[in-house]
VEXDREN-2710 file (C-alpha; in Angstrom, 1 decimal):
% VEXDREN-2710
k/r/px/py/pz
1/UNK/11.8/38.0/-3.2
2/UNK/10.1/35.7/-0.7
3/UNK/11.5/33.8/2.6
4/UNK/11.6/30.3/2.5
5/UNK/10.1/28.2/5.4
6/UNK/10.6/24.5/5.8
7/UNK/9.2/23.7/9.6
8/UNK/10.3/20.2/10.6
9/UNK/8.3/19.0/13.8
10/UNK/10.7/16.7/15.7
11/UNK/10.2/14.3/18.9
12/UNK/8.2/17.4/20.5
13/UNK/5.2/19.1/19.4
14/UNK/7.0/22.4/20.1
15/UNK/10.2/21.8/18.6
16/UNK/11.1/22.4/14.9
17/UNK/14.4/23.1/12.8
18/UNK/14.0/25.4/10.0
19/UNK/15.7/24.4/6.9
20/UNK/16.3/27.7/5.2
21/UNK/19.2/28.1/6.0
22/UNK/20.4/25.6/3.0
23/UNK/19.3/27.8/0.4
24/UNK/21.4/31.0/1.8
25/UNK/23.9/30.2/-0.7
26/UNK/21.1/30.5/-4.0
27/UNK/20.5/33.7/-5.5
28/UNK/16.9/35.1/-5.2
29/UNK/16.6/33.9/-8.9
30/UNK/17.7/30.3/-8.4
31/UNK/15.1/30.4/-5.5
32/UNK/12.2/31.7/-7.3
33/UNK/13.2/29.8/-10.4
34/UNK/13.1/26.3/-8.4
35/UNK/10.5/26.7/-6.4
36/UNK/7.9/29.3/-8.2
37/UNK/6.6/30.6/-4.9
38/UNK/6.3/27.1/-3.2
39/UNK/7.3/25.9/0.5
40/UNK/6.8/23.0/2.1
41/UNK/6.4/21.8/6.0
42/UNK/6.9/18.2/7.5
43/UNK/5.3/16.8/10.1
44/UNK/5.8/14.1/12.3
45/UNK/2.4/13.2/12.9
46/UNK/-0.7/13.2/10.7
47/UNK/-2.5/14.4/13.3
48/UNK/-0.9/17.8/13.6
49/UNK/-1.9/18.7/10.0
50/UNK/-4.5/21.6/10.2
51/UNK/-7.6/19.5/9.6
52/UNK/-9.2/22.0/7.2
53/UNK/-6.2/21.4/5.1
54/UNK/-6.5/17.4/5.1
55/UNK/-10.3/17.3/4.5
56/UNK/-10.0/19.9/1.5
57/UNK/-7.2/18.2/-0.2
58/UNK/-8.9/14.5/0.4
59/UNK/-12.3/15.6/-0.2
60/UNK/-12.4/13.4/-3.4
61/UNK/-11.3/10.4/-1.8
62/UNK/-13.8/7.5/-1.9
63/UNK/-11.8/4.8/0.2
64/UNK/-9.9/4.6/3.1
65/UNK/-6.2/5.3/1.7
66/UNK/-6.0/9.0/3.3
67/UNK/-8.8/8.2/6.3
68/UNK/-6.8/9.8/9.1
69/UNK/-8.1/7.1/11.3
70/UNK/-6.2/4.5/9.5
71/UNK/-2.9/6.7/9.2
72/UNK/-3.1/7.6/12.8
73/UNK/-3.5/3.7/14.0
74/UNK/-0.5/3.0/11.6
75/UNK/1.6/6.0/13.1
76/UNK/0.4/4.8/16.8
77/UNK/1.3/1.3/16.3
78/UNK/4.6/1.1/13.8
79/UNK/7.1/3.7/15.9
80/UNK/9.2/0.6/16.5
81/UNK/10.0/-0.4/12.8
82/UNK/9.6/2.7/11.4
83/UNK/9.5/7.2/11.2
84/UNK/6.3/8.5/9.5
85/UNK/6.2/12.1/8.0
86/UNK/3.6/13.9/6.5
87/UNK/4.5/16.7/4.0
88/UNK/2.1/19.7/3.4
89/UNK/2.9/21.8/0.3
90/UNK/2.0/25.5/0.6
91/UNK/1.8/28.2/-2.0
92/UNK/3.1/32.1/-1.4
93/UNK/-0.7/33.0/-0.1
94/UNK/-0.1/30.2/2.6
95/UNK/-2.8/27.9/0.8
96/UNK/-2.3/23.6/1.2
97/UNK/-2.2/22.7/-2.2
98/UNK/-0.6/19.3/-2.0
99/UNK/-0.1/16.5/1.1
100/UNK/2.2/13.4/1.2
101/UNK/2.2/10.8/3.7
102/UNK/6.0/9.0/3.9
103/UNK/7.6/6.3/6.3
104/UNK/11.4/5.7/6.8
105/UNK/12.6/2.1/6.8
106/UNK/15.4/0.2/7.0
107/UNK/15.5/-2.5/4.2
108/UNK/17.8/-5.4/3.6
109/UNK/17.6/-5.7/-0.2
110/UNK/18.2/-9.7/0.8
111/UNK/14.9/-10.2/1.4
112/UNK/13.5/-9.2/-2.7
113/UNK/13.8/-12.5/-4.4
114/UNK/15.8/-11.4/-7.3
115/UNK/18.4/-9.8/-5.3
116/UNK/18.6/-12.4/-2.7
117/UNK/21.4/-14.8/-4.3
118/UNK/23.4/-11.5/-5.4
119/UNK/23.4/-9.9/-1.5
120/UNK/24.1/-13.3/-0.3
121/UNK/27.3/-13.5/-2.0
122/UNK/28.3/-10.3/-1.1
123/UNK/27.5/-10.5/2.2
124/UNK/30.7/-12.9/2.7
125/UNK/32.8/-10.2/2.1
126/UNK/30.9/-7.2/3.2
127/UNK/28.7/-8.2/6.3
128/UNK/26.2/-5.3/6.0
129/UNK/26.0/-5.2/2.1
130/UNK/22.9/-3.5/0.8
131/UNK/21.2/-2.6/4.3
132/UNK/20.0/0.9/3.9
133/UNK/17.5/3.1/5.0
134/UNK/15.0/4.1/2.6
135/UNK/12.6/7.1/2.4
136/UNK/9.3/5.9/1.0
137/UNK/6.9/8.5/-0.2
138/UNK/4.0/6.5/0.7
139/UNK/2.7/4.1/3.1
140/UNK/2.4/-0.1/2.7
141/UNK/-1.3/0.4/3.9
142/UNK/-3.6/-0.1/2.2
143/UNK/-1.5/-2.4/-0.5
144/UNK/-1.5/-1.0/-4.0
145/UNK/-2.5/2.9/-3.4
146/UNK/-0.3/6.0/-3.2
147/UNK/-0.2/8.7/-0.5
148/UNK/0.1/11.8/-2.7
149/UNK/-2.7/14.3/-3.2
150/UNK/-2.2/17.3/-5.1
151/UNK/-5.0/20.1/-5.9
152/UNK/-6.0/20.0/-9.6
153/UNK/-5.7/23.6/-9.4
154/UNK/-1.6/23.6/-8.4
155/UNK/1.3/23.6/-10.7
156/UNK/1.6/19.6/-10.8
157/UNK/5.3/19.5/-12.2
158/UNK/6.1/22.7/-9.6
159/UNK/4.4/20.5/-6.6
160/UNK/6.3/17.5/-7.4
161/UNK/9.8/19.3/-7.6
162/UNK/9.3/21.0/-4.4
163/UNK/7.8/17.4/-2.7
164/UNK/11.3/15.7/-4.4
165/UNK/13.2/18.8/-2.9
166/UNK/11.3/18.2/0.9
167/UNK/12.3/14.7/0.3
168/UNK/15.8/15.2/0.1
169/UNK/16.1/17.5/3.0
170/UNK/14.4/14.6/4.9
171/UNK/16.4/12.1/3.3
172/UNK/19.7/13.8/4.2
173/UNK/18.8/14.3/7.3
174/UNK/17.8/10.9/8.5
175/UNK/20.5/9.5/6.9
176/UNK/18.3/7.5/4.4
177/UNK/20.7/6.3/1.0
178/UNK/17.4/6.0/-1.5
179/UNK/14.2/7.9/-1.8
180/UNK/11.1/5.8/-3.5
181/UNK/7.8/6.9/-4.4
182/UNK/5.2/4.4/-4.1
183/UNK/2.3/2.7/-5.8
184/UNK/1.3/4.2/-9.2
185/UNK/-0.7/3.0/-11.9
186/UNK/0.6/3.2/-15.6
187/UNK/-2.2/6.1/-15.9
188/UNK/-0.5/8.0/-12.8
189/UNK/3.0/7.0/-14.1
190/UNK/2.1/9.7/-16.9
191/UNK/2.0/12.6/-14.5
192/UNK/5.4/11.9/-13.1
193/UNK/7.5/12.9/-15.9
194/UNK/9.2/15.7/-13.5
195/UNK/10.5/13.3/-11.2
196/UNK/11.9/11.3/-14.1
197/UNK/13.5/14.4/-15.3
198/UNK/14.9/14.7/-11.8
199/UNK/17.0/11.3/-12.3
200/UNK/14.2/8.9/-10.7
201/UNK/14.1/5.4/-12.3
202/UNK/11.0/3.4/-12.7
203/UNK/10.4/0.0/-11.2
204/UNK/7.7/-2.6/-11.3
205/UNK/5.6/-3.6/-8.7
206/UNK/3.5/-6.2/-8.0
207/UNK/0.0/-6.0/-9.5
208/UNK/-3.0/-4.5/-7.5
209/UNK/-6.4/-6.7/-7.7
210/UNK/-9.7/-4.9/-7.9
211/UNK/-13.1/-6.8/-8.3
212/UNK/-15.8/-4.7/-9.1
213/UNK/-19.5/-5.5/-9.1
214/UNK/-22.8/-5.3/-7.3
215/UNK/-23.5/-8.8/-6.3
216/UNK/-25.3/-8.7/-3.1
217/UNK/-24.1/-11.9/-1.7
218/UNK/-21.6/-15.0/-2.9
219/UNK/-24.7/-16.8/-4.3
220/UNK/-25.1/-14.2/-6.9
221/UNK/-21.4/-14.4/-7.7
222/UNK/-21.7/-17.7/-8.1
223/UNK/-24.7/-17.5/-10.6
224/UNK/-22.6/-15.0/-12.8
225/UNK/-19.9/-17.0/-13.2
226/UNK/-19.2/-19.7/-16.3
227/UNK/-19.4/-23.2/-15.5
228/UNK/-15.8/-23.9/-15.3
229/UNK/-15.3/-21.5/-12.7
230/UNK/-18.2/-22.0/-10.8
231/UNK/-17.2/-25.8/-10.5
232/UNK/-13.9/-24.9/-8.8
233/UNK/-15.6/-22.8/-6.2
234/UNK/-17.6/-25.3/-5.5
235/UNK/-15.0/-28.0/-5.1
236/UNK/-13.4/-25.7/-2.6
237/UNK/-17.0/-24.8/-0.4
238/UNK/-17.1/-28.7/-0.3
239/UNK/-14.0/-29.2/1.3
240/UNK/-14.9/-26.7/3.8
241/UNK/-17.9/-28.3/4.8
242/UNK/-15.9/-32.0/4.8
243/UNK/-13.2/-30.4/7.3
244/UNK/-16.1/-29.3/9.9
245/UNK/-15.2/-25.2/9.2
246/UNK/-17.5/-22.7/10.0
247/UNK/-17.5/-18.3/9.3
248/UNK/-18.0/-16.3/11.9
249/UNK/-18.0/-12.1/11.4
250/UNK/-16.6/-9.9/13.9
251/UNK/-16.9/-6.4/14.3
252/UNK/-16.3/-3.4/16.3
253/UNK/-14.3/-1.5/18.8
254/UNK/-14.8/-4.2/21.6
255/UNK/-15.7/-7.6/19.9
256/UNK/-12.4/-7.4/17.1
257/UNK/-9.8/-6.4/19.6
258/UNK/-11.3/-9.0/22.4
259/UNK/-10.9/-11.8/19.6
260/UNK/-7.5/-10.7/17.7
261/UNK/-5.5/-12.4/20.4
262/UNK/-1.7/-12.8/20.5
263/UNK/-2.3/-16.7/19.1
264/UNK/-4.6/-15.8/16.3
265/UNK/-1.5/-12.7/15.5
266/UNK/0.5/-15.8/15.1
267/UNK/-1.5/-16.9/12.0
268/UNK/-0.6/-13.8/10.5
269/UNK/2.8/-14.1/11.0
270/UNK/3.2/-17.3/9.4
271/UNK/1.4/-16.2/6.1
272/UNK/4.0/-12.9/6.5
273/UNK/7.2/-15.2/6.8
274/UNK/6.2/-17.1/3.5
275/UNK/5.8/-14.1/1.8
276/UNK/8.2/-13.0/-1.3
277/UNK/8.0/-9.0/-0.2
278/UNK/8.6/-8.2/3.4
279/UNK/9.0/-4.3/4.5
280/UNK/6.8/-4.1/7.3
281/UNK/5.6/-6.5/10.1
282/UNK/2.5/-5.3/11.7
283/UNK/2.1/-6.0/15.4
284/UNK/-1.2/-7.5/16.5
285/UNK/-1.8/-3.9/18.4
286/UNK/-2.1/-2.3/14.9
287/UNK/-5.0/-4.8/13.9
288/UNK/-6.8/-3.9/17.2
289/UNK/-6.5/-0.2/17.2
290/UNK/-8.0/-0.4/13.6
291/UNK/-11.2/-2.4/15.5
292/UNK/-11.1/0.7/17.9
293/UNK/-11.0/3.4/15.2
294/UNK/-13.2/2.3/12.5
295/UNK/-15.8/0.4/14.9
296/UNK/-18.8/-1.5/12.7
297/UNK/-16.4/-0.5/9.3
298/UNK/-13.6/-2.5/10.8
299/UNK/-14.1/-6.8/10.6
300/UNK/-12.7/-10.2/11.0
301/UNK/-14.0/-12.9/8.8
302/UNK/-13.2/-15.7/10.9
303/UNK/-12.7/-19.3/10.0
304/UNK/-13.2/-21.8/13.0
305/UNK/-12.4/-25.3/13.2
306/UNK/-14.4/-26.2/16.5
307/UNK/-13.6/-23.7/18.7
308/UNK/-10.1/-23.1/17.3
309/UNK/-9.7/-20.1/15.1
310/UNK/-7.6/-21.0/11.9
311/UNK/-7.7/-18.2/9.8
312/UNK/-9.0/-14.8/9.2
313/UNK/-9.1/-11.8/7.0
314/UNK/-9.1/-7.9/8.3
315/UNK/-11.0/-5.8/6.2
316/UNK/-12.0/-2.2/6.0
317/UNK/-15.2/-0.9/4.5
318/UNK/-16.2/3.0/3.5
319/UNK/-19.7/3.7/1.5
320/UNK/-19.5/0.5/-1.0
321/UNK/-15.5/0.2/-0.9
322/UNK/-14.5/-2.5/0.7
323/UNK/-10.7/-3.2/1.2
324/UNK/-9.4/-6.7/2.3
325/UNK/-6.1/-5.7/3.9
326/UNK/-4.2/-8.7/5.7
327/UNK/-5.0/-12.6/6.2
328/UNK/-3.3/-15.2/8.4
329/UNK/-3.9/-19.1/7.8
330/UNK/-3.1/-22.2/9.8
331/UNK/-0.9/-24.0/6.9
332/UNK/-1.5/-27.2/8.3
333/UNK/-5.5/-27.4/6.9
334/UNK/-4.7/-25.2/4.0
335/UNK/-4.5/-28.2/1.6
336/UNK/-7.1/-30.4/3.2
337/UNK/-9.9/-27.8/3.1
338/UNK/-8.7/-25.0/0.5
339/UNK/-8.4/-22.8/3.5
340/UNK/-7.0/-19.8/1.8
341/UNK/-9.7/-19.9/-1.1
342/UNK/-12.4/-20.4/1.4
343/UNK/-11.3/-17.6/3.9
344/UNK/-11.5/-15.1/0.9
345/UNK/-14.9/-16.6/-0.6
346/UNK/-16.8/-16.0/2.9
347/UNK/-15.0/-12.5/3.4
348/UNK/-16.5/-11.3/-0.2
349/UNK/-19.7/-12.7/0.9
350/UNK/-19.4/-10.2/3.9
351/UNK/-18.8/-7.5/1.7
352/UNK/-21.1/-7.7/-0.6
353/UNK/-23.9/-8.3/2.0
354/UNK/-22.6/-5.2/3.4
355/UNK/-23.4/-3.2/0.0
356/UNK/-19.7/-3.4/-1.4
357/UNK/-19.4/-2.3/-5.4
358/UNK/-15.8/-2.1/-5.5
359/UNK/-13.5/-4.8/-3.4
360/UNK/-9.5/-4.5/-3.4
361/UNK/-8.0/-7.4/-2.9
362/UNK/-4.4/-6.0/-2.4
363/UNK/-1.2/-7.4/-4.2
364/UNK/0.3/-10.8/-4.9
365/UNK/-1.7/-14.1/-5.0
366/UNK/-2.1/-13.3/-8.7
367/UNK/-3.7/-16.1/-10.5
368/UNK/-6.1/-16.9/-7.9
369/UNK/-7.2/-12.8/-7.4
370/UNK/-7.5/-13.0/-11.6
371/UNK/-9.8/-16.4/-11.3
372/UNK/-12.1/-14.7/-9.0
373/UNK/-12.4/-11.6/-11.8
374/UNK/-10.9/-8.9/-10.6
375/UNK/-9.2/-6.4/-12.8
376/UNK/-5.3/-6.8/-12.1
377/UNK/-3.6/-3.3/-12.7
378/UNK/0.7/-3.4/-13.0
379/UNK/1.8/-1.0/-10.6
380/UNK/5.1/0.8/-10.1
381/UNK/7.3/2.8/-8.3
382/UNK/10.1/5.7/-8.9
383/UNK/13.8/5.3/-7.0
384/UNK/16.8/7.3/-7.0
385/UNK/19.3/7.4/-4.6
386/UNK/21.2/10.0/-2.9
387/UNK/24.6/8.2/-3.3
388/UNK/26.0/8.9/-7.0
389/UNK/27.6/5.2/-6.7
390/UNK/24.8/3.5/-5.6
391/UNK/22.6/5.7/-8.4
392/UNK/25.0/4.6/-10.8
393/UNK/24.7/0.9/-9.6
394/UNK/20.8/1.3/-10.1
395/UNK/21.2/2.9/-13.9
396/UNK/23.7/0.4/-14.9
397/UNK/22.1/-3.0/-13.5
398/UNK/18.4/-1.9/-13.7
399/UNK/17.9/-5.1/-15.5
400/UNK/18.4/-7.3/-12.6
401/UNK/18.1/-4.1/-9.9
402/UNK/14.8/-3.3/-10.9
403/UNK/13.1/-6.0/-13.0
404/UNK/9.9/-6.0/-14.7
405/UNK/7.3/-8.1/-13.2
406/UNK/5.8/-11.3/-14.6
407/UNK/2.3/-10.3/-16.8
408/UNK/-1.0/-11.6/-14.7
409/UNK/-2.9/-13.9/-17.0
410/UNK/-6.3/-12.4/-17.4
411/UNK/-9.3/-15.2/-16.8
412/UNK/-12.8/-14.4/-18.3
413/UNK/-14.8/-15.8/-15.4
414/UNK/-18.4/-14.2/-15.7
415/UNK/-21.0/-15.2/-18.0
416/UNK/-22.6/-12.6/-20.9
417/UNK/-20.9/-9.2/-21.9
418/UNK/-21.9/-7.3/-18.4
419/UNK/-19.9/-9.2/-16.6
420/UNK/-16.7/-9.7/-18.5
421/UNK/-13.2/-8.7/-17.3
422/UNK/-12.9/-4.9/-16.6
423/UNK/-9.8/-4.1/-18.4
424/UNK/-7.5/-5.1/-21.5
425/UNK/-4.4/-7.1/-20.4
426/UNK/-1.1/-5.6/-20.9
427/UNK/0.8/-6.5/-24.5
428/UNK/2.3/-10.1/-23.9
429/UNK/-0.1/-11.0/-21.3
430/UNK/-1.8/-14.4/-21.3
431/UNK/-5.8/-14.2/-21.9
432/UNK/-7.4/-17.4/-20.9
433/UNK/-11.2/-18.4/-21.5
END
């Protein structure tokens, strides 16, 4: 028999609550069967996780997804919208074998386009219909990435069961009605069967986009395009010049926070207000904190008309992998200058000149990103409600509540075989040459 410790660090660093009492009615046999010698610890700050454990479990990471600077910036600036936790799972020898970042949001289901009409009708009778607290295993940044790391030596099924137990305890403590595992590719979903066996339902998310290739510059990229796609890009570039626009790249812990004013942040808010998928709303301080934390690996691609900044993209670089995180644009200039397209073109140029060979373009804007030559990969979440009635409703009405996304058309934009699209489209997806 072993003793189960579940430490939750709450508002103060020295305050913890033990949840082992919840298992007091279980026999030792049941405890061993369910937990196979594992326990979990829940921290309210990623910075409290022992550094050697974090580094060990993220040693194979090549991008910024689990970079503590990124997660620290998120935790430091998003407290007004959500609560964050980090779960560490250890074996009976006390060795950390898994790590997961978690956030708690109050979610308005009416923000999701497929539920909006239904929710609006229901709220004529029930004002707070489908406004629920949701515990997400994963953070919304960077888009399209999951925040679970499991040691290859660990029993994956046992770890996932323990993680689900931890999330269930935390959801109960925080009054969350639903638990969601976020952002998994089809290949990654194959390893999540233990969660499906525990009642989780799979739901499709917007596809993520990855542009591969060591082009070195935007000029080299243009040379690699087929004539049809190169002509489209050149038309947009001419509009950029005709509109009198220019580009500047701003880097580092001093210049980036200085340039990113509250007025510039309103360009991001304009984009966010038009988004079909609204969960988080980043404050301006979050972008500034990225500059302070990442130094010259954080960049703003800024488009100016005269002295006025009219569009930007915030990006993070780690080795040869670049993440295009978020953008803001002046919608009054969108059509006449192809502002959104040109913003991406100049940001790609910056990334390639920095030596990027893989550029993460996030989610949504599927057709445009596919026409850039990106690999589009469907993404999924696993969802379960602690409320039996809500869980039954999700199962019964899954066709409408958890609908499939529209397939992303694959555009074969590159000349020759060496730079052809990097994936086979899903069955039923449209392929265009």
